[in-house]
KEDO-223528 format. One record per residue (C-alpha): residue in one letter; x negated, y negated, z negated. Coordinates in steps of 0.05 Angstrom, whole numbers, padded with zeros to 5 digits, always signed. Each point is the difference from the previous one (the first is absolute). Example, Ala and Ser with C-alpha at 12.3 -4.5 7.8 and 13.67 -1.06 7.14 Angstrom:
<pators>
A-00246+00090-00156
S-00027-00069+00013
</pators>
This chain:
<pators>
M+00565+00206+00664
F-00048+00007+00060
V-00042-00055+00035
T-00008+00027+00076
T-00054-00036+00044
F+00001+00024+00074
Y-00055-00017+00051
G+00023-00017+00075
M-00058+00013+00052
I-00007-00047+00054
L-00045+00007+00068
G-00062-00045+00019
F-00030+00005+00066
Q-00069-00009+00005
S-00041+00018+00056
R-00065-00020-00004
R-00075+00031+00016
Q+00034+00060+00028
S+00029+00012+00071
L+00035+00071-00013
C+00020-00008-00075
R+00051-00037-00033
V-00003-00008-00074
Y+00068-00018-00038
P-00018-00013-00077
W+00048+00000-00051
R+00028-00059-00037
V+00034+00012-00060
L+00061-00053-00017
F+00017+00007-00076
I+00076-00010-00025
M+00022+00012-00061
A+00059-00007-00035
V+00006+00002-00073
F+00064+00019-00037
S-00012+00021-00061
I-00054+00026-00048
L+00006+00047-00060
K-00051-00020-00052
T-00013+00074-00019
N+00012+00041+00060
A-00004-00043+00072
Q-00014+00039+00073
I-00034-00040+00053
R-00016+00022+00073
Y-00045-00026+00041
S-00017+00027+00080
V-00063-00005+00029
P-00032+00028+00067
E-00056+00052-00008
E-00076-00007+00011
M+00005-00070-00033
K-00069-00024-00022
K-00029+00014-00075
G+00026-00066-00029
S+00061-00018+00035
L+00063-00027-00024
I+00047+00049-00025
G+00042-00054-00031
N+00008-00050-00058
I+00027+00041-00056
A-00002-00048-00051
H+00045-00041+00034
D+00049+00057+00024
L-00001+00028-00066
G+00019-00074-00033
L-00066+00004-00041
D-00057-00052-00005
V-00064+00016+00008
Q-00017-00012-00073
R+00044+00051-00024
L-00030+00053+00050
R-00066-00017-00033
S+00023-00003-00074
G+00043+00063+00010
L-00066+00040+00031
A+00044+00008+00067
R-00021+00070+00033
I+00020+00052+00049
V+00013+00069-00030
S+00024+00075+00021
G+00000+00032+00064
D-00061+00005+00052
S+00018-00066+00034
T-00053-00041-00044
E-00049+00018+00044
Y+00038-00044+00058
V+00020-00061-00038
E-00035-00045-00049
L+00032-00051-00047
K-00031-00070-00007
T+00018-00025-00057
D-00030-00058+00002
K+00045-00025+00056
G+00062+00038-00006
I-00011+00038+00065
L-00005+00078+00029
V-00049+00006+00052
V-00030+00066+00038
K-00049+00031-00036
D-00014+00057+00050
R+00010+00021+00068
I+00070+00025+00010
D+00015+00045+00058
R+00074+00012+00003
E-00010+00067+00037
Q-00037+00031-00049
L+00040-00020-00056
C+00072+00022+00020
A-00013+00036+00065
E+00068-00006+00042
T+00038-00022-00070
T+00039-00059+00017
P+00007-00051-00030
C-00070+00005-00039
S-00016-00021-00064
F-00030+00005-00063
T+00027-00032-00074
F-00044-00022-00060
E+00017-00033-00057
V-00031-00070-00031
I+00006+00002-00069
L-00014-00067-00054
D-00005+00010-00069
N+00019-00052-00058
P+00056+00005+00010
M+00000+00065+00043
E+00027-00004+00070
L+00004+00051+00049
H+00016-00010+00077
H-00001+00047+00061
V-00030-00023+00070
T+00012+00031+00055
V-00043-00012+00063
E+00028+00028+00063
I-00064+00017+00052
L+00021-00025+00073
D-00022+00036+00059
V-00053-00034+00041
N-00016+00027+00075
D-00069+00027-00029
H+00001+00074+00037
S+00009+00020+00075
P+00048+00051+00025
T-00046+00064+00009
F+00019+00070+00030
A-00018+00070-00034
R-00045+00015+00063
S-00033-00045+00043
D+00014+00031+00059
I+00047+00054+00027
N+00001+00054+00054
L+00071+00025+00030
E+00006+00058+00054
I+00059-00026+00038
S+00031+00045+00045
E+00006-00026+00074
S+00078+00029+00004
A+00013-00040-00061
A+00062-00032+00023
P+00003-00081-00010
G+00035-00009-00060
A-00043+00046-00041
R-00030-00030-00069
F-00061+00007-00026
L-00014-00019-00072
L-00063-00045-00015
G+00001-00002-00076
S+00010-00060-00038
A-00051-00055-00028
D-00005-00007-00073
D-00017-00078-00032
P-00006-00004-00070
D+00047-00063+00000
V+00070-00014-00013
G+00055-00050+00030
V-00027-00034+00069
N-00064+00015-00015
A+00008+00068+00011
L+00008+00040+00067
Q+00050-00033+00043
N-00004+00029+00076
Y-00049+00041+00036
V-00025-00019+00075
M-00028+00049+00047
S-00043-00023+00058
N+00036-00007+00071
N-00001+00061+00046
N+00050+00032+00050
N+00023+00061-00028
F+00023-00012-00078
V+00032-00052-00034
L+00000+00002-00078
K+00051-00005-00045
Q+00012-00014-00068
H+00041+00033-00060
S+00009+00005-00076
R+00003+00045-00044
P+00047+00004-00064
D-00052-00017-00054
G-00025-00068+00060
V-00055+00022+00023
K-00005-00019+00072
Y-00025+00053+00049
A-00021-00002+00079
E+00019+00036+00051
M-00023+00014+00069
V+00058+00011+00050
L-00015+00022+00071
Q+00030-00038+00052
K-00030+00020+00061
P-00023+00072+00015
L-00063+00027-00003
D-00042+00012+00054
R-00064+00046-00022
E-00027-00008+00063
Q-00006-00075+00003
H-00010-00007-00076
P-00028+00053-00026
R-00017-00045-00066
L+00028-00066-00023
S-00029-00040-00053
L+00050-00054-00044
I-00015-00039-00061
L+00058+00001-00048
T+00000-00061-00037
A+00033-00013-00078
V+00017-00076-00009
D+00019-00034-00073
G+00041-00059-00011
G-00052-00036-00037
N-00037-00063+00011
P-00046+00010+00020
Q+00021+00059+00041
K-00038+00064-00003
S+00000+00060+00042
G-00019+00074-00002
N-00017+00040+00064
M-00001+00074+00012
K-00028+00034+00070
I+00048+00053+00037
E-00027+00041+00045
V+00045+00037+00047
T-00009+00057+00037
V+00042+00020+00052
L+00022+00075-00010
D+00047+00055+00028
V+00076+00005-00024
N+00019+00000-00069
D+00068-00032+00001
N+00029+00028-00079
A-00026-00038-00063
P+00004+00027-00062
V+00069-00018-00047
F-00004+00002-00079
N+00054+00046-00028
Q+00018-00066-00049
S-00029-00071+00012
I+00002-00014-00076
Y-00033+00051-00054
R+00010-00005-00078
A-00048+00026-00051
I-00009-00010-00080
I-00070+00005-00033
A-00023-00028-00073
E-00049-00036-00003
N-00046+00049-00035
A+00010+00043+00050
P-00074+00029+00013
K-00036+00004+00071
G+00027+00044+00045
T+00068+00002-00026
Y+00050+00018+00056
I+00048-00061+00024
T+00044+00026+00065
T-00013+00022+00061
V+00022-00035+00067
N+00028+00044+00064
A-00003-00022+00068
S+00013+00037+00066
D-00012-00010+00072
A+00035+00038+00054
D-00056+00010+00048
S-00039+00065+00001
G-00068+00017+00000
S-00059-00048-00020
N+00048-00063+00008
S+00048+00025-00053
F-00057+00005-00056
I+00014-00057-00050
S-00049-00041-00040
Y+00020-00036-00064
S-00029-00068-00027
F+00016-00061-00037
A+00024-00059+00035
N-00024-00050-00033
L-00055-00001-00057
K+00031-00056-00043
G-00008-00007-00067
N-00058+00052+00005
I+00047+00054+00016
N-00055+00055+00023
Y-00036-00010-00075
V+00060+00016-00028
F+00032+00054+00039
E-00020+00052+00050
I+00041+00029+00049
D-00023+00065+00037
E-00001-00017+00084
K+00017+00066+00020
T+00061+00020-00055
G+00027-00068-00018
V-00012+00025-00077
L-00004-00069-00038
T-00054+00006-00065
L-00022-00041-00054
S-00065-00021+00005
G-00013-00061-00040
V+00022-00028-00076
L+00069-00026-00008
D+00021-00061-00043
Y+00073-00016-00011
E-00024-00065-00024
K-00033-00020+00060
A+00050+00030+00049
K+00068+00028-00016
K+00009+00028+00077
Y-00035+00013+00058
E+00027+00000+00080
I-00044+00034+00040
G+00005-00001+00077
I-00013+00072+00030
E-00009+00019+00079
A+00006+00056+00038
K-00038+00007+00069
D-00007+00050+00048
Q-00058+00016+00043
G+00025-00053+00057
G+00002-00057-00044
L+00084+00005-00009
G+00023-00011-00070
D+00045-00014-00055
S-00008-00027-00066
A+00039+00007-00065
K-00007-00034-00067
V-00017+00039-00074
V+00029-00039-00060
V-00037+00017-00070
E+00026-00023-00061
V-00045+00001-00053
I+00032+00019-00071
D-00031-00036-00068
V-00034+00037-00051
N-00018-00023-00063
D-00084+00000+00016
N-00011-00078-00027
A-00007-00015-00078
P+00023-00058-00030
V-00051-00063+00009
I+00003-00045-00056
S-00030-00068+00013
V-00014-00042-00063
M+00009-00073+00029
S-00013-00041-00078
F-00025+00026-00062
S-00011-00040-00060
S-00053+00017-00052
P-00018-00003-00048
V+00060-00023-00036
T+00012-00030-00075
E+00018+00037-00046
D+00055-00046-00023
A+00028+00000+00068
T+00073+00008-00001
V+00048+00053+00019
G+00013+00002+00075
T-00067-00036+00023
T-00016+00020+00057
I-00066+00043+00011
A+00005+00022+00076
I+00037+00000+00065
F-00012+00053+00044
S+00042+00032+00066
V+00012+00076+00013
K-00003+00018+00084
D+00014+00066+00022
V+00004+00006+00076
D+00038+00064+00004
A+00077-00009+00016
G+00065+00014-00039
D-00011+00037-00070
N-00073+00021+00020
G-00008-00085+00001
H+00040-00008-00064
V-00052-00015-00054
E+00011-00003-00087
C-00053-00039-00038
T-00010+00027-00071
I-00058-00022-00052
G-00014+00040-00063
R+00055+00003-00057
N-00039-00020-00066
S-00027-00065+00031
P+00029-00071-00017
F+00013-00011+00067
K+00055+00014+00048
L+00017-00014+00083
Q+00048-00040+00020
S+00022-00006+00071
S+00035-00055+00035
L-00013+00011+00079
R-00006+00074+00031
N-00073+00032-00011
Y-00016-00061-00033
Y-00018+00006-00079
T-00014-00042-00063
L-00042+00027-00058
V+00031-00040-00059
T-00019+00007-00076
D+00049+00036-00038
A-00022-00011-00078
A-00059-00043-00036
L-00067+00015+00015
D-00047+00006-00055
R-00078+00002+00019
E-00020+00019-00068
R+00035+00072+00019
V-00009+00003+00072
A-00051-00039+00033
E+00012+00021+00071
Y+00056+00038+00048
N-00011+00047+00048
I+00062+00002+00033
T+00016+00042+00051
I+00051-00007+00049
T+00029+00058+00035
A+00046-00004+00063
T+00036+00055+00031
D+00034+00011+00058
S+00073+00039+00007
G-00024+00055+00055
S-00015+00078-00005
P-00042+00013-00029
A-00015-00073-00030
L-00059-00034+00001
S-00025-00054-00044
S-00073-00048-00008
Q-00018-00036-00063
K-00032-00066-00013
T-00036-00017-00068
L+00006-00069-00026
N-00055-00011-00053
L+00026-00057-00037
K-00037-00036-00059
V+00028-00035-00056
S-00030-00057-00029
D-00008-00020-00067
V+00042-00058-00033
N-00010-00016-00078
D+00061+00036-00028
N-00049+00032-00062
P-00027-00035-00055
P-00072+00023-00036
R+00014+00064-00047
F-00042+00018-00064
Q+00005+00063-00031
K+00018-00023-00063
S+00026-00068-00033
V-00046-00006-00048
Y-00070+00011-00009
T-00052-00002-00058
A-00067-00018+00003
F-00050+00010-00059
I-00060-00043-00007
T-00051-00005-00051
E-00009-00072-00035
N-00051-00039+00016
N-00007+00022+00069
S-00044-00041+00047
P+00036-00045+00052
G+00020+00018+00064
L+00006+00077-00031
S+00053+00044+00046
I+00052+00025-00046
F+00051+00031+00048
T+00015+00011+00071
L+00072-00008+00025
S+00028+00035+00057
A+00071-00010+00039
K+00018+00034+00064
D+00039-00024+00057
D+00036+00049+00042
D+00000-00063+00057
W-00058+00002+00052
N-00049-00056+00019
Q+00001-00069-00028
N+00072+00028-00037
A-00041+00045-00041
R-00058-00049-00018
I+00007-00013-00074
S-00028-00058-00046
Y-00001+00002-00068
L+00020-00061-00039
L-00001-00022-00074
E+00065-00018-00017
D-00004-00068-00049
T+00009+00018-00078
S-00025-00022-00054
V-00044+00043-00056
G-00007-00046-00065
G+00018-00061+00029
S-00054+00007+00063
P+00017+00022+00065
V-00018+00065+00016
S-00040-00016+00056
S-00056-00029-00037
F-00009+00077-00037
I+00021+00047+00057
S-00018-00001+00074
V+00037+00051+00057
N-00038+00009+00066
A+00049-00018+00056
D-00027+00053+00040
S-00017+00055-00036
G+00045-00015-00068
V-00060+00017-00045
V+00011-00046-00065
H-00067-00038-00024
A-00005-00019-00074
L-00013-00082+00004
R-00029+00001-00073
G-00014+00038-00061
F+00051+00022-00034
D-00003+00001-00076
Y+00043+00062-00037
E+00009-00050-00066
Q+00030-00050+00042
M+00041+00038+00051
K+00023+00075+00001
S+00027-00004+00067
V+00022-00034+00067
H+00052+00013+00039
V-00006-00013+00070
C+00056-00005+00052
V-00024+00006+00075
K+00034-00007+00063
A-00010+00042+00066
Q+00016-00033+00062
D-00009+00025+00066
G-00015-00049+00060
G+00064-00001+00039
S+00050-00051+00019
P+00035-00013-00041
P-00046+00041-00056
L+00030+00040-00045
S-00032+00019-00071
T+00007+00049-00064
N-00028-00020-00074
V-00040+00046-00045
S-00018-00010-00069
L-00063+00011-00025
D-00011+00004-00072
I-00084-00005-00015
I-00011+00035-00068
I-00059-00030-00036
Q-00030+00053-00039
D-00048-00025-00066
Q-00082-00002+00006
N-00038+00000-00069
D-00020-00076+00008
N+00018-00022-00065
A-00041+00011-00074
P+00039+00011-00055
Q+00017-00062-00036
V-00003-00001-00082
L+00053-00031-00033
Y-00017+00015-00068
P-00043-00013-00035
V+00001-00071+00036
Q-00075-00020+00015
T-00018-00076-00015
G-00063-00028-00018
A+00020-00056-00035
S+00015+00039-00068
V-00020+00075-00034
V+00061+00049-00006
A-00020+00058-00043
E+00053+00064-00020
I-00018+00013-00071
V+00000+00064-00033
P-00004+00025-00067
R-00050+00036-00025
A+00055+00036-00036
A+00026+00032+00075
D+00014+00066+00013
I-00024+00042+00064
G+00046-00018+00056
Y+00013-00072-00021
L+00019-00045+00055
V-00046-00056-00003
T+00031-00032+00067
K+00028+00020+00067
V-00026-00029+00066
V+00056-00009+00047
A-00019-00014+00076
V+00033-00002+00071
D-00019+00020+00066
V+00048-00030+00056
D-00014+00053+00049
S+00053+00054+00001
G-00006+00074+00001
Q-00058+00036-00022
N-00045-00065+00010
A+00043-00029-00063
W-00016+00065-00043
L-00046-00033-00061
S-00044+00042-00039
Y-00042-00035-00069
K-00069+00017-00007
L-00048-00026-00060
Q-00064-00033+00035
K-00037-00019-00057
A+00002+00002-00072
P-00033-00012-00058
D+00016+00063-00032
R+00035+00054+00051
A+00023+00044-00063
L+00033-00059-00026
F+00049-00010+00054
E+00032+00030+00059
V+00047-00023+00060
G+00065+00039+00024
L-00015+00012+00063
Q+00069-00013+00030
N+00038-00043-00054
G-00066-00048-00014
E+00009+00008-00080
I-00064-00011-00036
R-00001+00043-00064
T-00047+00019-00051
V-00035+00070+00010
R-00022+00004-00072
Q+00009-00033-00073
V-00031-00067-00007
T-00060-00007-00041
D-00040-00056-00036
K-00058+00024+00040
D+00044-00029+00069
A-00016-00070+00023
V+00050-00056-00009
K-00008-00026+00062
Q+00012+00058+00066
K+00005-00016+00067
L+00036+00045+00037
T-00004-00009+00087
V+00060+00043+00030
V+00007+00020+00081
V+00062-00004+00034
E-00001+00036+00058
D+00051+00022+00059
N+00010+00064+00037
G-00008-00030+00066
Q-00053+00024+00053
P-00051-00035-00010
S+00022-00017-00071
R+00001-00074-00032
S-00012-00014-00077
A+00001-00056-00045
V-00035-00009-00065
V+00023-00026-00068
S-00039-00025-00060
I+00034+00016-00071
N-00027-00027-00062
V+00014+00049-00061
A-00012-00031-00073
V-00002+00055-00045
A+00012-00035-00067
D+00055-00005-00055
S+00000-00070-00010
F+00010-00061+00050
P-00060-00041-00026
E-00045+00057+00002
V+00030+00004+00073
L-00015-00077+00007
S-00070-00003-00021
E-00025+00059+00035
F+00037-00031+00071
T-00034-00068-00005
D-00063+00034+00024
F+00033+00026+00069
T-00029-00032+00059
H+00054-00013+00057
E-00020+00012+00068
K+00040-00059+00033
Q+00031+00032+00064
Y+00024-00057+00036
N+00059+00011+00051
D-00033-00020+00073
S+00080-00010+00027
L+00011-00058-00052
T-00064-00026+00020
F+00015-00006+00071
Y+00062-00023-00006
L-00014-00060-00048
V-00054-00017+00057
L+00047+00004+00046
A+00046-00053-00035
L-00054-00041-00013
A-00011-00004+00074
A+00075-00015+00022
V+00000-00050-00057
S-00064-00038+00027
F+00022+00010+00071
L+00066-00042-00008
F-00040-00055-00040
I-00048-00011+00059
T+00065+00001+00042
C+00036-00050-00037
V-00057-00047-00003
V-00010-00003+00069
V+00072+00003+00018
I+00003-00074-00055
I-00067-00030+00042
S+00031+00015+00071
V+00069-00033-00021
K-00047-00066-00039
I-00043-00010+00062
Y+00064+00012+00046
R+00038-00066-00035
W-00068-00032+00003
R-00002+00000+00071
Q+00072-00018+00017
S-00011-00065-00044
R-00064-00007+00032
F+00041+00005+00071
L+00054-00053-00028
Y-00050-00052-00026
Q-00046+00000+00064
S+00058+00007+00056
N+00018-00059+00049
L+00077+00016-00018
P+00031-00055-00050
V+00010+00019-00065
I+00077-00003-00017
P+00006+00008-00076
Y+00067+00031-00026
Y+00055-00045-00013
P+00050+00016-00055
P+00074-00033+00005
H+00013-00062-00036
Y+00018+00021-00077
A+00043-00043-00057
D-00032+00018-00061
T+00064+00011-00056
G-00051+00028-00046
V-00063+00031-00016
T-00012+00042+00061
G-00071-00014+00010
T+00024-00042+00065
L-00027-00068-00002
P+00062-00047-00001
H-00036-00055+00039
G-00006-00008+00082
Y-00055-00011+00036
N-00023-00027+00059
Y-00065+00008+00038
E-00044-00014+00063
V-00052+00048+00005
C-00060+00006+00054
M-00050+00057-00007
T-00044+00034+00031
T-00005+00074+00025
D-00030+00013-00074
S+00051-00027-00047
R-00040+00004-00058
K-00041-00066+00026
S+00058-00045+00023
D+00023-00066-00006
C+00063-00001-00034
K+00049-00068-00016
F+00051+00011-00050
S+00050-00054-00015
T+00065-00006-00048
L+00066-00029+00011
G-00016-00066-00031
G-00072+00005+00026
Q-00032+00019-00068
S-00042+00055-00028
V-00035+00004+00073
L-00044+00055+00008
V-00058-00008+00045
V-00048+00040+00020
D-00061-00010+00030
P-00057+00043+00037
S-00042-00005-00060
F+00065+00027-00045
S-00017+00065-00024
Q+00046+00020-00048
T+00060+00036+00019
M+00070-00029-00001
Q+00023+00039-00058
R-00058-00020-00041
A+00011-00072+00016
M+00080+00001-00027
K-00014+00037-00053
E-00049-00054-00015
N+00053-00060+00014
D+00055-00011-00045
F+00057-00011+00043
T+00050-00047-00034
E+00045-00019+00060
E+00036+00074-00012
N+00066-00035-00025
V+00005-00050+00056
H-00011+00049+00051
S+00057+00035-00027
E+00043-00052+00006
L-00016-00014+00073
Q+00004+00072+00018
K+00061+00020+00042
P+00019+00071+00011
P-00006+00020+00065
N+00049+00003+00057
T+00036+00060+00014
D+00002-00014+00075
W-00074-00001-00003
R-00002+00071-00023
F-00020+00050+00049
P+00027+00075+00003
P-00032+00053-00037
N-00026+00022+00068
Q-00025-00080+00020
R-00038-00004-00073
P-00074-00006-00003
G-00032+00043-00043
P+00021+00073-00013
S+00060+00031+00026
G+00058-00012-00058
A-00044-00024-00045
G+00060-00038-00029
A+00076-00001+00011
R+00036-00068+00011
P+00034-00024-00055
E+00067+00001+00040
E-00011+00073+00033
A-00009+00022-00073
G+00059-00019-00028
A+00031-00023-00063
G-00014+00065-00033
A-00075-00005+00021
G-00003-00055-00056
V-00053-00038+00042
I+00012-00084+00008
A-00021-00037+00052
G-00076-00017-00002
T-00022+00053-00059
G-00020+00065+00002
P-00063+00044+00005
W-00064-00012+00043
P-00001+00033+00064
N-00042+00060+00012
P-00069-00017+00038
P+00006+00004+00077
T-00034+00066+00025
E-00056-00008+00055
A+00040+00011+00056
E+00043-00053-00022
Q-00057-00047-00003
L-00022+00020+00063
Q+00070-00016+00025
A+00000-00071-00036
M-00081-00011+00033
M+00031+00014+00068
A+00058-00043-00003
A-00050-00056-00023
A-00039+00010+00053
N+00056-00015+00055
A+00023-00056-00048
S-00002-00070+00033
E-00031-00036-00059
A-00051+00031-00040
T-00044-00054-00017
A+00031-00043-00058
T+00061+00039-00023
L-00015+00083-00010
G+00060+00039+00012
P+00041+00007+00060
R+00059-00065+00013
Y+00072+00026-00010
N+00061-00041+00020
L+00027-00024-00060
Q+00066+00015+00022
Y-00017+00084-00013
G-00054+00004-00050
P-00039-00032-00054
D-00066-00037+00015
Y-00044+00051-00046
R-00050-00055-00002
Q+00036-00022-00060
N-00019+00048-00048
V-00062+00033+00017
Y-00027+00055-00048
I-00074+00003+00011
P-00034+00072-00019
G-00044-00006-00060
S+00044-00060-00035
T+00055-00007-00038
A+00018-00063+00030
T+00059-00014+00047
L-00011-00059+00054
T+00058-00047+00016
A+00025-00040+00044
N-00029-00072+00012
P+00047-00062-00004
Q+00014+00004+00076
Q+00021+00067-00002
Q+00045-00012-00062
V+00035-00058+00033
L+00023+00046+00057
Q+00017+00052-00045
Q+00044-00046-00030
A+00030-00016+00073
L+00028+00065+00006
P+00065+00021-00032
P-00002+00031-00069
P+00015+00077-00008
Q+00072+00015-00024
A+00010-00007-00067
L+00007+00068-00043
T+00060+00006-00039
P-00002-00023-00075
T-00004+00064-00030
E-00042+00034-00050
V-00064+00008+00032
P-00032+00071-00023
K-00072+00007-00018
A-00049+00008+00050
A-00031+00076-00007
Q-00068-00010-00033
T-00053+00014+00045
P-00060+00035-00017
A-00035-00077-00004
S+00053-00021-00046
K-00007+00057-00047
K-00071-00016-00023
K-00013-00052-00052
P-00015-00065+00012
T-00079-00015-00002
K-00029-00063-00012
K+00003-00026+00079
D+00076+00018-00013
K+00003-00047-00053
K-00029-00051+00034
</pators>
């Protein structure tokens, strides 16, 4: 589809400041009709007048192409190809085309109409290509001009009326209405002006004699010929005509043909013959002498061609260019001496020659390109132009065969360079792509364009080690931080993708992480030892190191490093036999009848080192008689060298040195007692005089001291903890005694005694008035019948428990008869009972299998501190807290725990007063149990105890 925009011109009149001139400014009316726009190849056409100011609007290209301004900016819209980029400019921020430089239609197109130039607008991401054609409208900016400013004519006075005199033509570079329109001659009585047009449309003037001349009256005439164009404002050019009246010359020259044709190649050299024009004159003498000249100089004819005035030979004087002008039409005039003449036209056709090589214009080039680019990725877009015609302008483009690229063409003379194979930066980091454009002329011309394409790196190669397993050696007892080995990996990638970091894999050696033994420098790959190694404990260390590059995502390779620990002579030999002990004397007995070579004993020693460091040799260092004993160098056997005699002492103490073969060597010394005797009593009597040197084991002493210190520390810690607990409990008790909150004792439920269970069988009622220090309180204690009343006054210093022990309670049977079982309606559920949660199960909840009868059971657990605190808070909020302790409950839902109170520190149970007994009797009795055999209650810890004297009472 095409979008065509036409500009019309309207005339405006303006007459100010100048009285002799009229200025008609051009105003352009923009009318556009949009039919359809192809996204990838749209064509649009604008029309603008020439000589517009720089920055003048040509058109809103964004609107005409159906694009928004944001698309132009993001797509990097730009003007490419051709020489037209010097005339127009694309404003991507507004989406408009403006004039970049002065546009002269005559300079750009000469006589070619219509005059236009074409360029392309290209956008990226996605790539779009749009053709734009700008037509240049002519403006009347040139006045008609004559080849000569004056002309001299010699006319015979015998010239008959009607005689014609050629005046030539004026040249106006403008076209259309702005071109030359007519001629005007100044007023005179002899001549009239006539206007004619040649076949090529060029208008020329002809002066016709209307009235015979009279040389005697007017020997000379001065006329002015004015050429006028049709522009607005109108412009003109003048030529002065000087007419000299001569005698008779009545025959004008005549060409033998009106049109001459010639063909010439565009590469013809200067001076090349074209054709010869010929005219004849019937006059004789000087009146028949003819001169030839160009009738007009339109298109700079005189710079390209040359004519001989006398012979009429037309030759080439300039350079031809088929691409600029394909044909020339030359007007030739033939004049005699009297000014009579004739005109003819020479048509010169230029033949195209393949003299222009193709021109490659790169419009878009993407470099660098990632090596993981898919096949078919666009690398560059370029166009190829050859201004020659025909086959000379037909161009083909090629690139090298051994390259991973290819050319694609969707439009004529437009090519796309795309990838044809996978790229690998590690193999080829950059490509020099040479594009060759060759035309079809003979001989063919070609041009080349080289594109330097760089391939950017992608992290597609992991680090590589030369080996999969490396072995390093280190001598034991090394210093920490010692460099053991250097790991080196290579990565074929580049820059950050080739930056390798070395990481130690998490493995374990002997139950300990390998990172506690070995470290690896992340940058250099140097392996360091973090501690000293002991060959006797560890023979080798297996390390797994990961080499990881800095790409995203990173790639890695693992390598194994076996660190072999080499032995060092750091252990002295150890003597296994004879055992050295300081507690008793061990002696080897040699009979006096022993022969030479008698095996006395054998020193057995070992060395935990390895290799030559463990090779042991035995030497006799000290002996009372070196002539009697010797030690085997390799086996450590002690033998007699000579026969034992009676002169030899019974007591023989040998000192043997055991030495290894290390550098430096280490040794151990062992002392051996040898008794030369035939009987044991003799040996015993002799060896009682031995003085033994006590050898203390330093290691054993150290461990004993350490154990003693540990036991002492634990003992002191336990003492401190016990004292702290005691102090804490004492402070808690003091807090409870001295606080302002009422002290709420724990009220256990009312139980009936069915046996000797440790629970008192009687119920008591009490009224207590206590101070914050409950140890000094007034207590009123009463029984059911008012008997055994315990009165405590302020001077009472004994405890209640002691007082109760001193009294003989005889009313036990009475109270057992009066006490009633508790009403089941008074009981709280377990979560509402005072005291610890779940202290005891309700009898009805326990079921028959529990074997518990109502009113029986063990004492509940004592309350916790949290429950005591809750009870104190409840008592603080109670409405009555003066005479009766404990909260009041509705008798309909729970019991009054005042009837059965357990006083801490006492074994007595306080029961209710008579008034409360009456209230209890008024309540409905509990449901009777079924008359089944009541199982015995489970024994409590209190019931298991033997009855004491107090229980018997």
